[in-house]
LUMGU-359053 format. One record per residue: residue in one letter; x, y, z of N, C-alpha, C in turn. Coordinates in pm, whole numbers, plus 32768, in hexadecimal, padded with zeros to 4 digits. Example, Ala and Ser with C-alpha at 12.3 -4.5 7.8 and 13.67 -1.06 7.14 Angstrom:
2
A85277DC7830C84CE7E3E830C85287EB6830CS85057F1F82C485577F9682CA850A80038313
END
This chain:
153
M1A612B74A3A319D12B66A3A2199A2BB4A32CK192A2B85A2F618EB2BC5A283185B2BECA2A5L18262C4DA25B179C2C76A271173B2C02A25DS17582BABA1FC16FF2B39A1E216F82ADAA259E17592AE1A2B217572A8EA32B17002ACDA397L16DC2B4CA38516922B94A3EB16002BAEA3C5T15DE2B96A34915562BB2A31D151E2B3CA2D0D14A02B48A2AB14582ADEA26613EB2B22A213E13C22AE4A1A913592B1EA15512DA2B3BA1A6E12C32AE9A20D124B2AFDA26112532B7AA2B8Y12CB2BB3A2C512DD2C2DA31512CE2CACA2C2I12A52C9DA245129B2D0EA1E712092D39A1DCL11F12DBAA1F011692DF2A1E411692E58A173P11332E32A0FE11392E8BA08A10E02F07A093E107B2F04A0EA10252F79A0F70FF72F8AA187L10402FDCA1D010192FF8A25A0F943042A25DK0F433021A2BE0EC03062A2CD0EC630D3A335A0F2A30D1A3890F363131A3F80F3B31C1A3C7K0F0D3219A41E0F0E32A8A4000F6832F5A460D0FA332ADA4C30FFA32F0A524106B3294A54FK10C832CCA59C11403284A5C611203204A612K10C9320CA67410A83197A6C4106A312AA66DG10123151A6120FD230F2A5B8103630A9A560V109930F3A52C110130B5A4D9114F304FA52CL11763077A5A411C3301AA5F911712F9DA619E10F12FAFA634109B2F3BA65010922EDEA5D8E10822F15A560107A2EC1A4E810FD2E76A4D0L116E2EBCA4DE11EF2E7CA4C812082E0EA52EV11E02E25A5AA11EF2DBEA61311902D4AA5F8D11162D67A5CC10B72CFCA5AA10F32C9BA546A11392CD0A4E211762C7BA47D11DA2C19A4BDL12222C48A52212832BF1A567123D2B8AA5BFV11D62BB6A60611912B5FA666114D2AE8A621K11222AFBA5A510E42A8CA55C11422A15A551R11C32A30A53E122629C5A531127129A9A5B3E126F2A09A60E12B629FDA68E12522A16A6FEP11F529B7A715118829D0A77411B529E3A805S123129C4A824126129D9A8AD127C2A6CA8CBI127F2AC1A86312972B50A87812192B8EA8B3D122C2BDAA91E11BF2C24A95D11AC2CA6A910K11442CACA8BF112E2D1EA86511282DA2A8B1K10D52DA7A91A10C52E26A96211492E54A99EA11952DF7A9D712152E1BAA1412772E4EA9ABL127B2E0DA93812D82E38A8CF12B02EC0A898V12312ED7A88012042F5BA851122A2FC6A8B7R121B2FA7A937123F3006A9A112D53026A99AV132A2FC1A98713BB2FD6A97B13D93032A904L13963018A89413AF3069A81C137F30F9A82EL130D310CA86F12DC3194A889133831DFA8E9E136E3197A94B13CF31D6A9A7144A3203A95AR147831B2A8FC14EC31D7A8AA14CB3252A856E14523258A81F142832CBA7CE1424334BA821R14053341A8A1140233B7A8F7148D33F5A907L14F433A4A8F7157E33D8A8FF15A0342CA884G155C3413A81715743457A798153D3400A72AS1501343EA6C814C433F1A65C152B33A0A60FT1502332AA5E7155632D5A592153832EFA4FFG14EB3358A4E414D53385A45B155233D0A42EI15A03391A3D5162533C6A3B416243425A33CG15AF3438A30015A6348FA28B159B3440A20BD15843486A19D15733448A119150233E2A116G149C33F5A16B1429339BA16B14423317A1B1V14A83313A20714D33296A24714D132A1A2DFA14A73234A32114B43228A3B314EA319CA3D2I153C3197A43915733117A46615573109A4FCP14D930F3A52014BC30DEA5AE15073062A5DEH153A306AA65715892FF8A68915882FF6A721G15A92F82A75515B32F74A7E515E82EEBA809K16112EE0A886163F2E60A8BB15CF2E27A911F15BD2DA4A905154B2D65A94715732CE0A983H15472CCAA9FF156E2C52AA49152F2BD1AA14G14C62BDBA9C5147C2B64A99C14AE2B20A91FI15202B4BA8E815512B0CA86D15E22ADFA87DT160B2A81A82616922A49A82F16ED2A76A7BFH16B42AB3A75617022AE2A6E516C02B5FA6AAP170D2BB3A66616D22C2BA62A166B2C06A5C0I16032C59A5B415992C43A55215792CCAA512I155D2CC7A48F15372D3FA44614B02D2AA404S14562D8AA41513DD2D8CA3C413DF2E0EA373F13932E0FA30713912E82A2AD13012EA5A28BG12E42F26A28712612F53A25E126C2FCDA204R120C2FD9A1A9120A3049A14B11833090A155S11893113A15511123167A150111E31BCA0D2R10D2319BA06D10DB31E69FEE10B63279A001T10563294A059102D331EA070108B3367A0CEG10D1331DA122112C3359A18210E2338BA1FDL112B3398A26B10EF33CCA2E511563412A33AD11233462A395117B34B0A3EC11B93452A454F123C3445A44F128533F4A4B012EC344AA4F8E12D634CFA4F013313530A52D13C0351FA4F9A13CB3509A477144F34F4A43914A43572A445M1526355FA441158535CDA44F1570363CA3E9D15463615A36F15333679A30714A436AFA303G144E3681A35F13C536B1A3671369367BA2FAE139C3624A2A4134E35EEA2351307356CA25FP129D3546A216125834C8A23412B53450A21EV129D33E6A26912EB336BA25C12993305A210H12DB32BFA1B4129B3259A16112D431CEA17BL135331C5A19E13983145A1AB13C53132A23CF139B30C1A27613B830A5A30313FF301FA311F14773021A34714BE2FA6A36A14C12F9EA401L147D2F3BA43A147E2F26A4CB14E92EBFA4EDL15442EE5A54515AD2E8AA573159A2E72A609V158C2DF2A62D15822DCCA6B915F42D6CA6D5A16402D88A73D16B42D37A76016AA2D09A7F1P16EC2C99A81116F02C6DA89D17322CD7A8F4E170D2CD9A97217402D3FA9CF17D82D46A9D6N181B2CD6A9CB18AD2CD3A9DF18FA2CCFA95BS18C42D0EA8F219042D03A86E19292D8CA835A196B2DDDA881198A2E66A85419D62E68A7D0S1A382E13A7C01A8B2E15A7481A3A2DF5A6CAI19F22D87A6CC19A62D5EA65519352DC0A63BH18FA2DF6A6A4188F2E59A69718C32ED3A64CL19352F07A675196F2F7DA634199B2F60A5A5K19D42EEBA58E19FE2EC7A50619872EBAA4A9A191B2E7EA4D918A32E6FA48718662EF9A469L18602F50A4CD182D2FD8A4B718803022A44EA19033017A459195C305AA3FA19473023A36DK19382FA1A36019232F62A2DE18A12F94A29FI18352F94A2EC17B32FC1A2BA17BC3054A290A17F730A7A2E518053135A2C518563149A245K18BE30FBA23519153107A1BF18C930E7A13FI18803078A13C183A3055A0BF17C930B7A0A2L178F30F2A10B1721314FA0F7174F31DAA0CAK17D031F6A0CE18043275A09A17FD3276A001N17F432019FC517F031F39F35176332169F02S175832869EBB16D432B39E8E169432529E2AS16E3320F9DD916A831B09D7A167031359DC4F16B0310D9E31167C309F9E8315F530C79EC1R15ED31409EF6157031709F30150231769EC6K152631A09E4E14C631AA9DE1148F311F9DBEV14E730BC9DB514BD30339D9514602FFF9E03L1480301D9E8114292FF39EF0139F30339EE3M139A30B09EBA131930F49EAC12C830BC9E37E130C308E9DD012C730609D5712A92FCB9D55A12EA2F7E9DAB12D32EEC9DAA123F2ECE9DC0P12052E759D6D11752E5E9D7511452E149DF2G11962DBE9E2C11632D719E9D11CF2D3B9EF8K11A32CE79F5311F82CAE9FBC12712C649F83K125A2C0E9F2312C72BBE9EE913322C179EABE13082C7B9E5E13672CD59E1B13B12D2C9E81L136C2D589EE713AE2DA69F51141A2D529F96Y13F62CD79FB814562C7E9FFA14D02C689FA1Q14B82C4B9F2115272C349EC415812CB09EBAT15442D259EB515912DA29EAD15EA2DB29F29I15B22D959F9D15FF2DA3A01A16742D41A01EI165B2CC39FFC16C82C62A00A172C2C699F96Q17092CAD9F2A176C2CC19EBE17DD2D1B9EEEN17C42D699F54182B2DC09F8D186D2D7EA005D186F2CFCA002189B2CADA07319312C93A070E19762CD6A0C81A052CC1A0D81A1F2CABA16DD1A8D2C6AA1881AB12C58A2151AC82CDFA257F1AA72CE5A2D71AC42D5DA3251AF92D33A3AB
END
């Protein structure tokens, strides 16, 4: 499976408006719901907030990978959002988060869920990749940057 199979240009938010964790999750879920109207937005946000209560998905270096399993979908989906100013997401390093990859997977997909998380975390360790994501002017360029790092996982 490839990242391009899990995301779409319409799931990319070049400038998040949110100022807090819940707001970011709501915006990222909104991007999915526009194309997947069967997803119950409130229920999915609740699942993601419950996951955050276990420990922040802010992994450091300005990156967060909120994720969860959800009964309302049949395949994993990724949305992406960027906050140029950054916001407090309770990241491990205590720094503001700028880049958010939301991964939602079907309830019974532990293997693919973990592989997708590992793939996203791996590409985000690359500081030049993060820099390009921060500098990309818009949705199209962000999407192209993400899928250029598209390898099977």
